[in-house]
TIMI-991013 format. One record per atom (N, C-alpha, C): x, y, z. Coordinates in steps of 0.2 Angstrom, whole numbers, padded with zeros to 4 digits, always signed. Example, Ala and Ser with C-alpha at 12.3 -4.5 7.8 and 13.67 -1.06 7.14 Angstrom:
BEGIN
+0066-0028+0039 +0062-0022+0039 +0066-0016+0039 +0064-0011+0035 +0068-0005+0036 +0064+0000+0039 
//
This chain:
BEGIN
-0779+0330+0315 -0783+0324+0315 -0781+0320+0321 -0786+0318+0325 -0784+0314+0331 -0785+0307+0329 -0780+0303+0331 -0780+0296+0329 -0784+0292+0334 -0788+0295+0338 -0793+0292+0343 -0789+0286+0346 -0793+0280+0346 -0790+0274+0349 -0786+0270+0344 -0779+0270+0345 -0775+0266+0341 -0777+0259+0340 -0779+0256+0345 -0781+0249+0344 -0786+0247+0339 -0790+0252+0337 -0795+0251+0331 -0791+0251+0324 -0785+0253+0324 -0782+0253+0317 -0778+0247+0315 -0775+0244+0320 -0771+0238+0318 -0768+0235+0324 -0770+0229+0326 -0767+0226+0332 -0760+0223+0331 -0758+0222+0325 -0751+0219+0324 -0746+0224+0326 -0747+0230+0325 -0742+0235+0327 -0741+0237+0334 -0746+0235+0338 -0747+0237+0345 -0741+0235+0349 -0738+0229+0348 -0732+0227+0352 -0725+0230+0349 -0725+0233+0344 -0719+0235+0341 -0718+0243+0343 -0711+0244+0344 -0709+0251+0345 -0704+0252+0340 -0705+0257+0336 -0701+0258+0330 -0699+0266+0330 -0694+0268+0332 -0692+0275+0331 -0690+0277+0324 -0691+0283+0322 -0689+0285+0315 -0687+0292+0316 -0681+0293+0312 -0679+0300+0312 -0676+0301+0304 -0678+0307+0302 -0677+0309+0295 -0669+0309+0294 -0665+0310+0299 -0658+0310+0298 -0655+0303+0297 -0659+0298+0298 -0656+0291+0298 -0660+0287+0292 -0666+0289+0291 -0669+0285+0285 -0673+0289+0281 -0674+0288+0275 -0677+0292+0270 -0685+0291+0271 -0687+0285+0272 -0694+0283+0273 -0695+0279+0279 -0701+0280+0282 -0703+0276+0287 -0708+0271+0285 -0709+0266+0290 -0715+0261+0289 -0721+0262+0293 -0726+0259+0292 -0732+0259+0296 -0731+0259+0303 -0726+0254+0305 -0724+0253+0312 -0721+0259+0315 -0717+0263+0312 -0714+0270+0314 -0720+0275+0315 -0725+0275+0310 -0730+0280+0311 -0734+0278+0317 -0736+0271+0318 -0740+0269+0324 -0736+0271+0330 -0730+0270+0331 -0726+0272+0337 -0727+0280+0338 -0726+0284+0333 -0727+0291+0334 -0734+0293+0336 -0739+0290+0333 -0746+0291+0336 -0746+0289+0343 -0744+0283+0345 -0744+0281+0351 -0740+0285+0356 -0735+0289+0354 -0731+0293+0358 -0734+0300+0358 -0740+0301+0356 -0744+0308+0356 -0743+0312+0350 -0741+0310+0345 -0740+0314+0339 -0747+0314+0336 -0750+0319+0333 -0756+0320+0329 -0755+0321+0322 -0759+0318+0318 -0759+0319+0310 -0762+0325+0308 -0759+0329+0304 -0763+0335+0301 -0769+0333+0297 -0773+0338+0295 -0779+0337+0291 -0777+0334+0284 -0772+0336+0281 -0770+0335+0274 -0764+0330+0274 -0764+0325+0270 -0759+0321+0269 -0757+0321+0261 -0751+0323+0260 -0749+0323+0253 -0746+0316+0251 -0746+0314+0245 -0743+0308+0243 -0740+0309+0236 -0735+0305+0235 -0731+0304+0229 -0731+0297+0226 -0732+0297+0220 -0731+0290+0216 -0724+0289+0213 -0721+0284+0215 -0714+0283+0212 -0715+0276+0208 -0714+0278+0201 -0715+0272+0196 -0708+0270+0194 -0708+0263+0194 -0701+0260+0191 -0703+0258+0184 -0697+0256+0181 -0698+0254+0174 -0702+0248+0172 -0703+0244+0177 -0708+0238+0176 -0715+0240+0177 -0717+0246+0178 -0724+0248+0178 -0727+0247+0185 -0722+0246+0190 -0725+0245+0197 -0724+0252+0201 -0729+0253+0204 -0730+0260+0208 -0729+0259+0216 -0725+0263+0219 -0724+0263+0226 -0727+0270+0228 -0732+0270+0233 -0734+0277+0235 -0731+0278+0242 -0729+0285+0242 -0726+0287+0249 -0731+0293+0251 -0733+0292+0257 -0738+0297+0260 -0733+0301+0265 -0734+0308+0264 -0730+0313+0269 -0735+0315+0274 -0734+0312+0280 -0739+0314+0286 -0735+0320+0289 -0739+0325+0290 -0737+0331+0294 -0740+0330+0301 -0735+0329+0306 -0736+0327+0313 -0735+0332+0317 -0739+0333+0323 -0738+0338+0328 -0738+0335+0335 -0734+0338+0339 -0735+0336+0346 -0733+0342+0350 -0738+0345+0353 -0737+0352+0356 -0734+0357+0351 -0729+0360+0352 -0726+0365+0347 -0721+0361+0342 -0720+0355+0343 -0715+0351+0339 -0719+0349+0333 -0715+0349+0327 -0718+0347+0321 -0713+0343+0317 -0716+0338+0313 -0711+0334+0308 -0715+0332+0303 -0712+0330+0297 -0715+0327+0292 -0712+0320+0291 -0716+0315+0291 -0714+0308+0291 -0717+0305+0284 -0712+0304+0280 -0714+0300+0273 -0714+0293+0275 -0720+0290+0273 -0722+0283+0275 -0723+0279+0269 -0720+0274+0268 -0721+0269+0262 -0728+0266+0263 -0732+0266+0258 -0739+0263+0259 -0739+0255+0260 -0744+0253+0264 -0745+0246+0266 -0752+0246+0268 -0755+0240+0269 -0762+0239+0271 -0764+0243+0277 -0759+0243+0282 -0761+0247+0288 -0761+0255+0287 -0757+0257+0283 -0757+0264+0281 -0763+0266+0277 -0765+0262+0272 -0771+0263+0269 -0777+0263+0273 -0777+0258+0278 -0783+0258+0282 -0784+0264+0287 -0778+0266+0289 -0778+0272+0294 -0780+0278+0290 -0778+0279+0284 -0781+0285+0280 -0788+0284+0279 -0791+0278+0277 -0798+0278+0276 -0802+0279+0283 -0799+0276+0288 -0803+0277+0295 -0803+0284+0297 -0798+0288+0296 -0797+0295+0298 -0800+0300+0293 -0803+0297+0287 -0806+0301+0282 -0801+0307+0280 -0794+0305+0279 -0789+0310+0278 -0790+0313+0271 -0789+0319+0271 -0789+0323+0265 -0782+0322+0261 -0782+0318+0256 -0776+0316+0252 -0775+0321+0246 -0769+0323+0245 -0767+0328+0240 -0761+0325+0236 -0762+0324+0230 -0757+0321+0226 -0751+0326+0225 -0745+0323+0225 -0739+0327+0224 -0739+0331+0217 -0734+0335+0216 -0735+0339+0210 -0734+0334+0203 -0729+0329+0204 -0728+0325+0198 -0727+0318+0200 -0728+0314+0195 -0726+0307+0196 -0719+0306+0195 -0715+0302+0199 -0708+0302+0199 -0706+0295+0196 -0702+0295+0191 -0699+0289+0188 -0693+0287+0192 -0693+0280+0193 -0687+0278+0197 -0682+0274+0192 -0676+0276+0192 -0671+0273+0187 -0668+0267+0191 -0668+0262+0187 -0665+0255+0189 -0657+0256+0189 -0654+0253+0194 -0646+0253+0194 -0644+0249+0188 -0639+0252+0185 -0636+0248+0180 -0630+0244+0182 
//
């Protein structure tokens, strides 16, 4: 899925450069996804997502973007926010729910 012109998706991230690596962070933000797209990575046709529910009934959605750049591939788990939701809508992404909803335990 080609991101086309990134300026169409969110002007606020245009000045941010945010590198992300799976070895240093479990999840990325929309700014790291924007930086990857700006650096030539392309989003795959399907985006898987997981819902993480805490005991207060609040849900956090994590989207797992399959990114490619030439022969290189990576999966970037991105915590949802308005930019990410808008990007998925604009790209008409094929969203696939994860296998199960995950309950998050509170620290005691």
